[in-house]
C-alpha positions as CSV (number, residue, x, y, z in Angstrom):
1,M,84.8,77.9,-99.5
2,F,83.7,74.6,-98.1
3,L,82.0,72.2,-100.6
4,D,81.2,69.1,-98.6
5,H,78.0,70.2,-97.1
6,P,75.7,67.6,-95.4
7,T,72.9,65.8,-97.1
8,I,69.6,67.3,-96.3
9,T,66.6,65.0,-96.3
10,A,63.1,64.9,-94.9
11,T,60.3,62.5,-94.5
12,N,57.4,63.3,-97.1
13,S,59.6,65.8,-98.9
14,L,58.0,65.2,-102.1
15,T,54.6,66.2,-100.7
16,E,55.9,68.7,-98.4
17,P,58.9,70.4,-99.9
18,D,58.9,73.1,-97.2
19,R,60.7,70.8,-94.9
20,I,63.9,70.8,-97.1
21,E,63.7,74.6,-97.1
22,R,63.3,74.6,-93.4
23,L,66.3,72.3,-92.8
24,T,68.3,74.6,-95.1
25,R,67.7,77.7,-93.2
26,V,68.4,75.9,-90.0
27,Y,71.6,74.7,-91.3
28,G,72.6,78.3,-92.2
29,Y,71.6,79.4,-88.9
30,V,73.7,77.0,-87.2
31,A,76.7,77.5,-89.1
32,A,76.5,81.2,-88.5
33,L,76.2,80.5,-84.7
34,A,79.1,78.2,-84.9
35,D,81.2,80.8,-86.8
36,L,80.2,83.5,-84.2
37,S,81.3,81.3,-81.4
38,G,84.6,80.6,-83.0
39,N,83.8,77.0,-84.1
40,K,85.3,76.7,-87.5
41,H,85.0,72.9,-87.8
42,L,81.2,72.0,-87.1
43,I,80.3,71.8,-90.7
44,E,83.2,69.4,-91.5
45,K,81.7,67.1,-88.5
46,L,78.2,66.8,-90.2
47,S,77.1,64.2,-92.5
48,Q,73.3,64.5,-92.8
49,L,70.4,66.6,-91.7
50,H,67.0,64.8,-91.7
51,D,63.5,66.1,-90.5
52,H,61.6,63.1,-89.5
53,K,58.0,64.3,-88.9
54,G,59.0,67.4,-86.9
55,T,62.0,65.9,-85.3
56,L,65.6,67.0,-86.4
57,I,68.0,64.2,-86.6
58,V,71.7,65.3,-86.9
59,F,74.1,62.8,-88.3
60,W,77.8,63.4,-87.5
61,H,81.0,62.0,-89.1
62,D,82.7,62.8,-85.7
63,M,81.4,62.9,-82.1
64,P,79.8,66.4,-81.6
65,T,80.5,68.5,-78.4
66,E,77.6,69.3,-76.1
67,E,78.1,73.1,-77.3
68,E,77.6,71.8,-80.9
69,K,74.6,69.8,-80.0
70,A,73.1,72.8,-78.3
71,L,73.4,74.9,-81.3
72,F,71.3,72.6,-83.2
73,V,68.6,72.6,-80.5
74,Q,68.8,76.4,-80.5
75,G,68.5,76.4,-84.3
76,W,65.5,74.0,-84.4
77,A,63.7,75.9,-81.7
78,S,64.1,79.3,-83.4
79,R,61.8,80.7,-86.0
80,M,64.1,79.4,-88.8
81,G,63.1,75.9,-87.6
82,D,60.2,73.9,-86.3
83,G,59.9,75.8,-83.0
84,T,60.5,72.7,-80.8
85,T,63.5,71.2,-79.2
86,N,63.0,67.9,-80.7
87,V,66.5,67.0,-81.9
88,E,68.3,63.8,-82.0
89,H,72.0,63.1,-82.6
90,E,73.5,60.0,-84.5
91,V,77.3,59.4,-84.9
């Protein structure tokens, strides 16, 4: 079991708690996609997920691959996420 999961934050999370729930769903969705593709190290590379007014910002400890970035775009665009491809990455 992995215990060092990324911090999950959102702009206006006190007045819009559904943003945190949405990020939690997207995190699980992306982790499952990574597992299915054989990527066992994606969650170790993550530092934080932040929802800034509908834009997902993914903070990384280590440089992500293009495939890892694409997993977050897929997750955020899904019904689990915001339904958009507004994703930014910060290392």
